[in-house]
Residue, then its C-alpha position, 0 to 999 in steps of 0.5 A: m173298340t168292341k167289335i160285333t160278328i153276325f152268325s145267321g144261317f137258316l135252321g140246321a145250317g151249322k152256325t154252332t159249328l163253325i162258330k166252335k172253329l173260329i173260337n178255337e182257331g180265328y180268334k185266339g186272344e180276344k175276349l169274346v161274348l156270344i149272344e144266341n137267341e133261340f126260336g121258342q121256348i126251350g134254349i139248346d145251343g147253350g149247353f154245346l157251347k159252355d165247354a168252349g168257356i165263352e159267357i152266353t146270353e140266351m134270350n127264349s121269349g121268342c124269336i129275335c126279329c119279334s123282340l129286337v127293341g127290348d130284350f135284345g138291346k138290354a142283352l146287348e148293353k148288359v154284355l158291353e157294360e159287364y164284360k167289355p169284350d174284344r167281340i160280341l158273336i151274335e148268333p140269331s134264331g135261324v128263322g130271324k132275318l137278318s136285316d132285323v138283327i143288323n138293324a137292332v145292333r145298329n141301334i146300340d149306339a151308347h158304346d164304341v162298337e163296330l160292325d165286323g160282318f154278317t156271315t150267313i152259313v148256307d146248307a147247300k144240300k138244302c138250298k133249293m127245299y129252304q129257298k122254295n118253302f121259306g124264301e121270305f126268310f131264308n132270301n133275307q138272309i142271303t141277301y143281307a150277308s157280308c159273306l156267305i159260308l156253304s156247310h154240308t157240301a160234302g157228296l155234292t156233285q160239280e153240277q149241285l154245287n154251281d147250282v146252289v152258287q147261282r141261287l146265292r148270286e141271285f139275291n146277293s152278287a157281291a158277297p164273297i161264297v165260301t165253297t171249299e169243306w171247312d176242315e180243309l180251311t183254318g179259321q183265319q182263312l174263314v175270318e179273312a173272308m168274312t171281313q171283306v170290308n168292300t162287301l159289308d160296306d155295300e150291304l149296309k148301305q143297301l140296308l140304309e137305302e131300303e130302310k129309307k124306302h120302308h119308311h116312306h112306302h110303309h103301307h104300300d105293299d100289304d094290299d095283296e097279303d092275303e093272296h100268296e098261300h104257303h106250300h111246303h115241298h120236298d120235291d123239286d119238280d115244281e120249283d117255279e110253281h111256288e114263288h112267295h112274295h111276303h114282305h110283313h110276316h113275322a117268323d111265329e106266323v110261320f114256324t112254330s116250336w116244341g120244346t121241353e125239359t125232361p129228366r127222362t133217360y134214354t138210349a142212343e138207339a132210341i133218340t136215333a129212331a125217334l129223329e128217324a119217325l121225325s121225317d113223317e109230315e103227315t104224323y109231325g108236320l114240316v120238321l125243319r130242326a131237332k136238337g137236344i140233351v138228354a141224359g142216357e141210360d148208360g150214364q152218358w149224356i146224349h146230344f143230338d141234332y136233326v136236319p130232315g133225314v140226317p140225324d146225329v147223335r153222339t155223347g157231350s157234356a152234362e147239362t142240368t137236365g134234359r132238354l128237347c127242341v123241335i122246330g117246324s111248320k104246322l107242328a103236331a105237338a101232341a105227337i112229337s111229345k108222345l114220339f119222345c115219350v115226354a108232356q110239355g112241362g117235362i111230366v114223363c109219359q107212362 
């Protein structure tokens, strides 16, 4: 029996960090395989996880929810046949719909597998903004989760934390919500929260019911598709003015990605400055996530992550070549290329 655990979460929520913690503390002694999918053409997370000794299958042809029948199913079958793992960890794209991923896994019936949990990691500090701007995708990940784990809770007031929990409960009344900071918990504690059978069964039942309804009423909700527009706001003053009721968009209709490989070397200061500049929405578009591994001028490799207003630049293991990736909405690719002094295709700007 191979257990399958899905780790959902919007861009930059901390899925990779949580998976690392669970590998080290929660899944000791298990033969593990990680399947991950990057939105866009350039995969980044594989470099972060190689150090953990995990077999990785990257699929970079597009969002996981756009290729469920093809590449995803084949990758899962291949992993089951070749590695025969005790557990498969699935980390879908941050802009994937959790319901789509669950359905894809349920359609793999040629092997002895058990769905062990659908965990969604939620960035507590950005929950309100993402819910407002990308509710179709963000709320889907909340609704179908069997466990919700908050990240980036440090510095939040009790009132702010309560507001996040209330927002999550509006879309999921049953799943346990982990609000304690991760470094105060053991991996085993997190695993126990993630595998509460009752909530998992509830979500499976709900998904089956909605799947049946969708089958019978497939075309009934399409008439008013063009009535809704997306408005991206970082401020909270007009929270109730923009409600999204999109049921038929694919991620590649809302999100765009920019990525490239480059042999160029950087300094940590230059990368930090570039990441800080990405907050200029007028120049670069609405940047929701950036990450990369690039060669440093001092011989060390620079690893970086970025969510709006929070650059994280550090050193790490080497990669075969430098890679940069930016995900967001209405990105200005030419401006981003210029910012990092690269051109798509990896040609260094002069």
